[in-house]
Steps between C-alpha positions, in 0.01 A plus 500: 500500500677596826514206741628678809280499813231771470248613764183620338375690827630849505663624823709802576718277701619346184680827406727500809792323335798577289309484167235733641771747619648503150161571350439777758833669410373508140184677618717767662685550174178516310352765728824711467537452117367858427788635701758275361389596140527865573840464657640303211514180707211324352683239293717362792197499727304298251781255444528451872110451512519246217766318686288449814219389264727230364622392846181501709333214318812298508541564872135410569530169308830412664394576843152328461323830579312546165134599571187658363577818697851510363394445143235765532742750672764441234258539211355821645834649579632419144206680347531791731869531424444502128193732495668755734825488303319546165285788647811653629675482165195633310468799755869567437441496124728207454238297316159579340213452740319259256773244535356401835199349328704227305742470792228390728261331251529172705402694807198656315375150409557402863298796625197406293524137644600605849187375692536150337877479546497627874216249577705219364820623682327531842331163469794314353278412191754584217801394309812429710757780488705483186622732229390482150729564196285803419527622852875465501530659160283805615711544811819498312378732240375742760835483675687582171245795436561650849882466476485641141302807611769566764776470239312722250412231245194515286294205625188559306508175309575307820214691676262369248647144538435521873137602426453200273673240733342652806146485362558143381645403837208649679246331276692165521506505877136590509419203270724264704341623812144464387560157348660381829206640691256342274665162548470548873870422568626663827814671533645857569483781255756559221770728357294809451507561880857391532616768275609268209 
C-alpha cells in the first residue's frame, strides 16, 4: 500500500500544482491525438504522453501533493488518452475496431461497477492507492500493443492477452474493493481510478 499523505476529500484546488499541470498536458495530447495520428505524429505524441504519466505520480508523491482529485484526474486522463488514441487508430484503419474491446476490458468492468467505485472514492471508503501486478501487466501490454500498431506489428495475440489480464485486473480490483468495504476499513480508492 502507498503510505504517502492522501486527502480523501476532492477539491479542484488540489490540481493546481506541478503534478496536475503534467496530467493536464496529457489531456491536451489526448484531445489532439486524432490529428497526430492523421499527420503521422501519433507515436511520438503517445510516448510524450506516457512520459508525463510516469512523471506526474512521482512528482505528486515527492512534493506531498498527492490527492483524491489528482488520482481521479490522472485516471480519467489516462483512459481518455488510450480510448481516443485507439479510436483514432481504428478510424484510420491502423487496427481492427474490435481490438478496443479487449484493450479496454478493465474499463468495461469498471463501468459496470462505477456507482460503487465512485461512492467509495468520494467518501474515502476504499483501498489505498496502489497498483496490482495484474494492473501493471495490463498497462504494459497495452503500451506494447499501441506501439506495435504504430510500428506495423501484428499484435493480435497481445491484444487477447490485454483482454485477459484487463478483465482479471478489473475483477480483482472489484473484489478487493468490495471486501475492503465489507470490512468497513476507511481509506481512499484504488488503482483503477489512478490509471494503473
